[in-house]
Each structure stands twice: as C-alpha cells, then as structure tokens.
C-alpha positions in Angstrom: -6.2 13.4 10.0 -7.7 12.4 6.7 -9.5 9.1 6.5 -8.9 8.3 2.8 -5.2 7.7 2.7 -2.0 6.7 4.5 1.0 8.9 4.8 4.5 7.5 5.0 7.2 9.7 6.5 11.0 9.9 6.2 11.7 10.7 9.8 10.4 9.3 13.1 7.5 11.0 14.8 5.6 11.4 11.5 7.9 14.2 10.3 10.2 14.8 7.3 9.6 14.0 3.7 6.3 12.3 3.1 4.2 10.5 0.5 0.4 10.0 0.5 -0.8 6.6 -0.5 -4.3 5.3 -1.3 -5.3 1.6 -0.9 -3.1 -0.6 -3.1 0.2 -2.2 -3.6 3.4 -0.1 -4.0 6.6 -1.6 -5.3 9.9 0.3 -5.2 9.2 2.2 -8.4 5.9 3.6 -7.0 7.6 5.0 -3.9 9.2 8.4 -4.0 12.4 6.9 -2.5 13.6 3.4 -1.7 14.3 2.7 2.0 13.2 6.0 3.3 10.2 5.2 5.6 10.6 5.8 9.3 7.0 6.4 10.4 3.4 6.2 9.1 0.1 8.0 9.7 -2.6 5.4 9.5 -6.4 6.1 9.7 -8.4 3.9 12.2 -9.2 0.5 10.8 -6.6 0.6 8.0 -3.6 -1.7 7.6 -0.1 -1.1 6.2 2.2 -4.0 5.5 5.9 -3.1 4.9 8.2 -5.4 3.0 12.0 -5.3 3.3 12.5 -6.2 -0.4 11.0 -5.1 -3.7 8.2 -7.2 -5.2 6.7 -7.7 -1.7 9.5 -10.1 -0.7 11.7 -10.6 2.3 10.7 -9.8 5.9 7.4 -8.1 6.4 5.8 -6.1 9.2 2.1 -5.2 9.5 1.1 -1.9 11.1 -2.4 -0.8 12.2 -1.8 2.5 14.1 0.1 5.8 13.5 3.7 5.9 14.7 7.2 4.9 14.1 7.9 1.7 12.1 10.4 0.5 14.7 14.1 -0.1 14.7 13.7 -3.4 12.8 12.1 -1.6 9.7 13.5 1.9 10.0 14.7 3.0 6.5 14.6 -0.5 4.9 11.1 -0.7 3.3 11.3 -1.4 -0.5 7.6 -2.2 -1.1 4.3 -2.0 0.8 0.6 -2.6 0.7 -2.2 -0.3 2.0 -5.6 -1.7 2.9 -8.7 0.0 4.3 -11.8 -1.7 5.7 -13.8 -1.1 2.5 -11.2 -2.2 -0.1 -8.9 -5.0 0.8 -5.9 -6.0 -1.3 -6.5 -9.6 -2.3 -3.7 -10.5 -4.7 -0.3 -8.9 -5.4 1.7 -10.4 -8.3 5.2 -9.2 -9.1 7.1 -9.8 -12.3 8.9 -13.1 -12.9 11.9 -11.8 -14.9 15.3 -12.2 -13.3 16.5 -8.8 -14.5 13.8 -7.1 -12.4 12.0 -5.6 -15.5 8.2 -5.6 -15.7 5.5 -4.4 -13.4 3.0 -5.6 -10.9 -0.7 -6.5 -10.7 -2.9 -5.6 -7.8 -6.4 -7.1 -7.5 -8.6 -5.5 -4.9 -12.0 -6.7 -3.8 -14.6 -3.9 -3.8 -17.3 -3.7 -1.1 -15.8 -6.3 1.3 -19.1 -6.2 3.3 -21.1 -7.6 0.4 -21.6 -11.4 0.3 -20.1 -12.9 -2.8 -22.3 -14.9 -5.1 -21.1 -18.5 -5.0 -21.7 -21.7 -6.9 -20.5 -25.1 -5.6 -20.5 -27.8 -8.4 -19.7 -31.5 -8.2 -17.2 -32.1 -11.0 -16.4 -35.8 -10.3 -18.5 -38.4 -8.5 -15.8 -40.8 -7.3 -13.6 -39.8 -5.7 -15.8 -36.7 -5.2 -14.3 -33.5 -6.4 -15.9 -30.1 -6.1 -15.4 -26.8 -7.8 -16.4 -23.5 -6.2 -16.9 -20.4 -8.3 -17.2 -17.0 -6.6 -18.4 -13.8 -8.3 -16.8 -10.7 -6.7 -16.7 -7.1 -7.7 -13.0 -6.2 -8.0 -10.6 -3.6 -9.4 -7.4 -4.7 -11.2 -4.5 -2.3 -11.5 -1.5 -3.1 -13.8 1.6 -1.0 -12.9 4.3 -0.6 -15.6 3.1 -3.3 -18.0 5.7 -4.7 -20.5 
C-alpha cells in the first residue's frame, strides 16, 4: 500500500471504482462521483473525515484505518478531508452563496512537528487583554474561485 495518498472505493472491501486523494479538503465537485464511497484505503497514521453534505456539512465520520465506511455512511459522502501526520488540514472554508456557486479554501499547516514562533502581547492594561500572534508555515489552496 502506498503511504502518500488515500484511496476511496465505490464498493465494500476496497473494490470497485476508486479515486486517489492527497491530503486536503474535497468538496462534491472534486470527487469523481457524489455519494459513491463505500470503503477506503488509509495509510497508517492518516485520517479521513467523511461528510454527508457538500461544503463539509451535515453528519461526519472520522476514519483512521482501511476498511468499509459502515452502513451509516455507505454511498452518502458528499465531501471529505484527508490529513496525514506531516500535513494537517487546519481550516476549510466553503462558499457563502445560497445558490451553491463558488469554491472552497483549504489551509494546511506544513511541518506540524515544528514549533510555531509565537508572540504574546498585552493590548489593554485594565481589564487585561492579550493578543497572541503565531507564525506558521502553511499552504493555501483555492478551489474554483469566483
């Protein structure tokens, strides 16, 4: 089994039509078919989160091992995220238009084992308020911008 991607399958037992996915967030338009996933092949340490609705909405189910998605999520996944130990999805932002147009933004932290540079600053003395700024290396992907 390859250790650089997840495979989603259209039939139980990791069979049938399949799609290979790297770490990231995948809405309906990024998947080969809507509601086709029945099983997944997941490398050790990786995480796949399935969402019943597009734009990462509705019920969700997190998987960490190869196998069937279960009766509760069989053929109903409309969006999903894939994370590996070295690159974790931090933020997923869908569009805000009622007609469903627009894309999504995924922000992924690079090198999750590296400590972030941080600055804590007092912004108000009374009552005390603080602001924390963290500097992280990240990758931002914009899918289907308007």
